[in-house]
C-alpha positions in Angstrom: -29.3 -3.4 -17.3 -25.6 -4.3 -16.5 -22.8 -2.7 -18.3 -20.2 -5.4 -18.6 -17.6 -2.8 -19.6 -17.9 -0.3 -16.5 -15.1 0.3 -14.2 -14.2 3.1 -11.8 -11.5 5.4 -12.5 -9.0 3.7 -10.5 -5.4 2.6 -11.4 -5.2 -1.0 -10.6 -1.5 -1.1 -10.0 -1.7 1.9 -7.5 -4.4 0.1 -5.5 -2.3 -2.8 -5.3 0.7 -0.7 -4.1 -1.4 0.9 -1.2 -2.8 -2.5 -0.3 0.7 -3.8 0.1 2.0 -0.6 2.1 -0.8 -0.9 4.5 -1.1 -4.5 5.0 2.8 -4.6 5.6 2.7 -1.9 7.9 -0.3 -3.4 9.7 1.8 -6.7 10.2 5.2 -4.9 11.1 4.8 -5.2 14.7 4.8 -8.9 14.6 8.8 -8.4 13.3 11.8 -9.5 15.3 14.7 -7.2 15.5 16.4 -9.0 13.2 13.9 -8.8 10.4 13.6 -4.7 11.0 17.5 -4.9 10.7 16.8 -6.8 7.6 14.1 -4.2 6.4 16.5 -1.3 7.3 19.0 -3.0 5.2 17.0 -3.2 2.1 15.4 0.1 2.6 19.1 1.7 2.5 20.0 -0.5 -0.6 16.9 0.1 -2.5 15.5 3.1 -4.6 12.6 4.7 -3.0 10.7 3.8 -5.9 11.4 0.1 -6.2 8.8 -1.9 -7.2 9.9 -5.1 -6.0 8.0 -6.9 -3.0 10.7 -6.9 -0.5 11.5 -3.5 -1.2 8.0 -2.6 -0.7 7.6 -4.6 2.3 10.9 -3.0 4.0 9.7 0.5 3.4 5.9 -0.5 4.9 7.4 -1.9 7.8 9.4 1.2 8.5 6.8 3.7 7.7 6.6 6.5 9.9 2.7 7.0 11.3 2.6 10.4 9.3 3.3 8.5 6.0 1.0 5.7 7.2 -2.0 8.6 7.4 -1.3 9.6 3.9 -1.4 5.9 2.6 -4.6 5.2 4.4 -6.3 8.6 3.1 -5.4 7.4 -0.5 -7.2 4.1 0.4 -10.1 5.6 1.7 -10.5 7.7 -1.4 -10.5 4.9 -3.4 -13.1 3.2 -1.2 -15.3 6.1 -1.8 -14.7 5.7 -5.6 -15.9 2.2 -5.3 -19.0 3.5 -3.3 -20.0 5.9 -6.1 -19.4 3.5 -8.7 -21.7 0.8 -7.2 -24.6 3.5 -6.5 -25.3 3.7 -10.3 
């Protein structure tokens, strides 16, 4: 029997934030020096929790590896939740 209302206990907004941070961190090596300077400016002029896409993109492009690991661990936890959901 299929349950049309069943959902894993995941925050969709947080999942999107994790996705954007990891995507933009992964694409940042292709950024030019000018683009990186732009990201530095955006990061310095916006709050650490600014939800705008450009602010998230700037934070992700300049993300230290240690912080990337934390974001990736969070993504992995979500992946395990999805896997457990589909086991039922």
